[in-house]
N, C-alpha and C positions, 0 to 999 in steps of 0.2 A: 880489289874490293874485299871487305870483311863482313860476314853476316854474324850478328850477335844475337839473333833471335833465341830466346830460351827454348829448350827442346827436351823432350823425353821420348824414349822408345819403350813401348809396352810389349814385352815378350813373354814367353812361357816355355816350360820344359817340353810341351808337345801340343799338338792340335787338340781342341776340345777343352782346354783349360779355362777358357773364359776371356781370352784376349779381346775379342770384339765387344763383349759386354763392358769390360773395364775401359777400353780405349774410347768407345763411343760415348759411354756414360761420363767419362772424364771430360771429353770434348764438350758435351752438352752442359755439364755442371759448370765448367769454367766460362763457357759462353753466357750462361745465365747470370754470372757474376760480373759481366761486363768486359771480359777478355775477348780480344779478337784472336780466335784460335785457327791456326793453319792445320788442316787435317791431311795426313799422309798414310799410305799403306805400302808395306814392303811386298814386292812380288807382283805378279801379273793380274791379281784378282780385281774384277770389275765391281763386284757386288758390295763388299764392305765399304768402299768409298761412297756409295750411295747413302748408306746410313751415316757416314761421317759428314756428308754434305747436309743432311737433314739436321744433324746435331749442331753444326757450326754456321750454316748459311753461306758457306764457301765451297768452291769446287774441291772435291776429294781428289788427290793426286797420288800416282803410284811412283815408287822408287824401286827400280828393278835393275840390279847390276848385271844380270845376264842379258836382258833385252837391250839395254842402253849402254852397257859398259860401266865399270866402276868409276871412271873419270867423269861421268855425267850425273852421278847420284847427288853430290853436293850442289852443283849448279842448278839442277832441277828442283832440289829442295829450296834453295835460296829464292828461286823464281816464285814458287808457290807460297813461300812464307813471307814474302816482301810486305812490309807494312803491318805485320801481325805482332801481337804481344807475346804469343807463346805457340809452339808447335807440338802436336802429339802425333807420334808415328806408331802405327800398329804393325807389329811384326807378322811373320808368316811361319806356320808350322812350329817346330821347336826352335829355340834360340840359335842353335848351331846347325840346323838343317838347311842345306843349300841345294843347288842344282846337282843332280845325280852324277857322281863320278868327277865332280869339279871342285872338291874340297869345300872351302868356305864360300865360294862364289854364289852370290845371290841370297845368302843367308841373312837373317836378322842381325846376327853378330857382325857380319861384314859391314852392313849398312850403318849400324851403330858406330863402328870405328870410323867409317868414312865421314860421318856427321859429327864426330867427337861428342857424342851424346850419351848421357847416363841411361842405364837400362833399369826398368822396373819389372821384376819377374812376377807374373801371375801364376800362382800354384793352386791346382785343384787339390785341396786338402781333405776331400770327402772320405778317403779310405786310409788315412794315416795320422799318426801323431808325432812321436819322437823321430821317426824316419824322415820327416820333412827337413830336419837339420842336415842329414847326409845328402839329401837331394839338392838343397840350396848350396851347400858347401861345394858340391861337385860342379855346379854351374858357375859359381863365383870363381873357382880356382882353375877351371879348364883353360881359359885364355886370359892371361893377365892384362891384355890390352882392352878387354871388354870390362867396363866399369858397371857392375850391378850395384845400384845405389839404394835399393830397397825391395821389399817383397809385399805383394798384396795376396792375402790368403782368401781363396774363393771356396764356396760351398762348405762353409764351416757349420757344423751341426748345432752347437750349443755354446754357452759361456764356458762350460767346463772343457769342451774340445778346444776352444780358443785359448784357454789358459795353458793347456798342454802344448799346443803349437808354439805359443810365445816363449814358454820356458825352454823348449828345445832350441829355438832360433837364437836365444840369448848367447849361446856358445859359439855361434857362427859370426856374430858381429855385424849382421845385416839388419837394418831397422825394418820393422813391420809398419808399412805405411797405410795399410787398410785391411779390414776384415769384412768379407761379404758373406751373408747367409744365403742359403738356397732361396731362390725367388722365381716362381713360375712366370710371373708377369713379364720378366725381361727376356724370356726365351723367344726366339724368332723361328718361324717354321722353315723347314728345309725340304728340298725335293732332289731330283736326280743330279743336279749340278751344284748343290749347296743351298745357301740361304735364298729365300724368295726375295727378289729385288724390291727396293723401296717403291718404285713406280707402280708395282702391282698391288701393293698393300694399302696405299692411301692413308686414311686416318689410323689404321691399326699400326702402321709403321711409326707414326707420330707418337702414339700412345706407348709403344715399346721403347722408343728413344727417351721419352719422358721418364719412364720407369727406370731405365738404366741410369739416367742422370740422378734421380732421387736416391737410388741404391748406392751409387758411388759417393754422392754428397754426404749421405748418412754414415757410410762405413769407412770412408777414407779420409786421411788428413790432407785436405786440399792445400793448406798452407805449406806443409812439408813437401808435397809434390811440386808445387810452384818453385819453392826454394831449390829443390834438386834440379829442376829444369834450368834455373838461372845459374847453376854451377857449371853448365856446359861451356866448354872453351870456345874461343872465337873460331869462326870457320872461314879461313882465307880462300875465297873463291869469288869469281864473278857470277852473278845470277844468269841463268840461261835466258836467252832472248830469241824469239822465233825469227825475227828479221835478221839478226846477226848470224844465226845458225844457217839461214838460207844463203847468205852472202859467202860464208866460209865453207859451205859444203862443197866437196870435190866434184869434178865433172863425172859423167857416167863412166863406169869401168869398161875395160875390154871384155870381149866375150869369155865365158868360162873356158879356161885354157887346157883342161885335161881331156884329150880325145877319148871318147868311149866310156868315160866315167858316168855320164848321164846321156840319155838319148838326145842327139843334136837336133835342132830345128833348122832345116835348110832355108826356111823363109825368114828367119830372124835376121835383122839388120839393125845395127846401132844407128839411131838417128842423131844422137848427140844433142846438146842443148840448142833449142831454137832461139833466134834473136828475140830479145824482149827489152822493153823500156826499163830504166833503172829501178822504177818503183814497182815493177812486176805487173803493171796494168796493161791493157791493150793499147793499141796505137791512139785511140781516142780518149784514153784516160779513164776508161770504164772498167770496173771490176766485173769479172765473169761470175755468174751465179752457180754455186755448187749446192745441190740439195743433199742434206744428210738425214737419213732415216732415224727417227726417234720413237717416242711413245713406249708403251709397255712391252712391245714385242722386240724392240731393238734398243736395249739399255746399255750395251757394252761399248764404251768409247773412251779413249784417253783424251783429256782436255787439250793436250799439246797438238793433237791432229788438227782441230779447228783453228788453233792459233797459227799453225804453220800454213794452212790453206789461206787464211786471211792475210798473213804476211806476204804470201806469194801472189796476192792480187785477187783473191776470190771473195765474193760476198757469200757467206755461209748461211743457208736458210734451212731450218729444221722442219721436217714434216712427219706426220704420223700415218704409217701405212694401214693402221687399223681404222682410221677415221677419214683421212683426206682422200677424196676420189680422184684428184689430179695432182701431178707434180707441181711444185711452185712455178709460177709463170716465168719463162725465160731460162729455165734450167739448162745449163750447158754441160753439167757433169753430175754424177750421182755417187754417193758413198753410202753403202749399207753395211753397217758393222755387225757386231755380235749381239746375242740376245737369246730369246726363247720363241722362235717362230713355231716350234713344235707344240707349244702350249696354246698358241693362237692360230693354229693352222686353219680352222674353220672360218674365223673372221677374216684372215688374210685372203683366203680363197674367195670368200663372198664379195670382196672388194674388187670386182672384175674390172671396173673402170680404171683403177690405179694399176692393176696388173698389166693391162693393155698399154697404158701410158709408159710404164717402165720398159716393156718389150719394144715399143716403138722407139724410145730413146736409145736403147741398146742397139737395135737394128740400124739406126741412123749412123752408128759409128762413134757416138759420143762416149767419152770416158766414163766407165763404171768400175768402181772399186768395191768389191764385196768380200767380207771376212766372215767365215763360219755361218752364222745365222743368215747373213747376206747371200752366201753361196746357196743355202737351202731355198731361200726365197726366189732365186733366179732359176732354180731347177724346173723341170717340166711338172713335177708333182712332189708333194710331201705327204707321206703316209696315205697315198691314194687320192689326195685332194689337189686340184689344179693350182699351180703357182704361176709365175710369170712366163715360163716357157722359153726363157732366153737361152738356157743350156739344155742340150739333149741328154739329160741325166735325171734320175729319180732319186729321191731321198726318203729315208725311213728311220724311225727310232730303232735303237739297238740296245741290247742288254749290256754290251761292252762299253766301258768307259775308256776313252782315249784321252790321255792326260800327260803333259810333259813339255819341257823345253825342246826346241828344234834349232839346229844349225842349217840354214837353207841358202840356196843360191838361185837367182832367177835364171831359168833356162830358156825363156822365150821373151823376146822384146815386147813390152806392153806399154800402155798409157801410164802405168804406175812405176815400172822399174825397167831399166835397160838390162838386156841379157848380161849375166855376169855379176849383177848386183848381189852382194852377199848380205844377208840380214839374219838376225836371230829372232825367233818367234816362239809362240806357245800354242799348243793345241789343247782344247778342253771341250769335249762333246760326247754325247751318247747317241749319235746318229751316224748313218752310213750313206754315202752318195755313190751311186753306181751309174757309169764307171767312175772311178776315183780320179781320173785325169783325162783331159781331152787330147786331141791330136797335137795341140801345143800346150804342154803343161805350164802351170804358173811357177812352181818351185821344184827344185831337186833337193831332197833332204840329204844332208851329209851325215847327220847324227840325230838320234841314236842308230837309225838304220838308213840305208841308202835306197831311196825310192823317189818317184816323181809324183806330183800331186797338183790338183787344181786345173783351171781352164783359162786360156787366153784366146779370146775370139773377138774380132773387130776391136772395139775399144774396151772390151770387158776384161777385167782381171779378177777372177773369183777363186777363192781358196779357203781351206779350213784354218790356215795359219793366221793367228793374231800377231801383229807386229807393232812396234812402238816407233813412230816416225821420227822422233827426236834423235834416234840412233843413225838415221839416214835421211836428213831433211830434204835431200834432192828429190825424193819420191813425191813430196808435196809440190815442189816447184815444177817437176815434170808433169804431174797430173793437171795442174792449173794451166800450164802452157798448152797441153793437149786440148783442154776445154776451150781455150781461146782459138785454136787453129783447126779443130775438127769440123 
């Protein structure tokens, strides 16, 4: 199959240059002109895709070559962009910044090359004039395989400033596709982990996206940007499909083979795949119900997770731990992803009825998969406030930011992963859980440092590690099978 969806990558020399403003504004401006826009984000970020969704009315999807492998970037893109008129991909950090110590891996530049997409460089020109030419020339010439098709100048002070910048860039031969003045209305508030998510801002987020769209429409040459997107070459790949991914996913691996490298769990045993009907349903043809936490406190989730659960035979039902006092009726398994429970600790704690329901489900042995915010929610307490009490651990806010990619291996057999399953993940939090690992840890980290982390108890798998299940579809199949048989 060949994807011919027109596409652009919005990149920058560094973080803070205005990528999110330009990408989100461009998505919204094109949507307002009748384009079906497919929104994408390079890297593991969950927050920017929320603004992309608001701008386009479509699910924002991540493209992460570290979490999923370079080979899945194009198929996942084609899956998300299917049926769209144009795709806009927001980059991460600086154009050539990738996973630490891994060369170009997971960089915006690598993703642009994998997608055969032209790059638009957003430059913060607030403190320079002629030097902008040297900056742009360096980014254009650094990697000949990256095609920088144009520049958008951001935070330009005046008409005279704009004239100086354009004159300097004439010598580089890269067209200026837009000039944006400073505009306070398009700024979005930040806190300890970055931008405040869309779900928490309501109408203010809508107003911010509208302001971004207006600024981009007024300051950028939309026709030229669309023409550049249409110059992208054909992308020869089959679109990722959740059902096909489950069928082709390998069986569970053997246990972690290096004795003594990580603490062994003598109680771990590989169960192997359980018998199942070809369509992934139970013997009576019914889908098992998997409850997925949502609402303002739990906004971090990759769209492919729900798609894989559904393809594996689950009925995915979203609930809000801030408002719902009970789990959805018939819940057989629970997924609690990332978010900001520390911001809503009082409200989560006050919902005692739901906390008890979650604890009862976990104690029954039902499968529970919790990542980061979900881990905090399952603890005994968070900043001194009672949580679900599923884990004998306490959580608290910290001044230290834990951030980065991780190379991990499952060290305990669980409802989510067989011991020995190797996955790459990402940590991003300003909280601490004590103890950091249970008697049966969830993961052993291979890089950047060797340690164990997380908890496996009964059907619970709880950890700080964010993973992308498209890289290991078998975890979704295993989870649903355990929901059916637990």
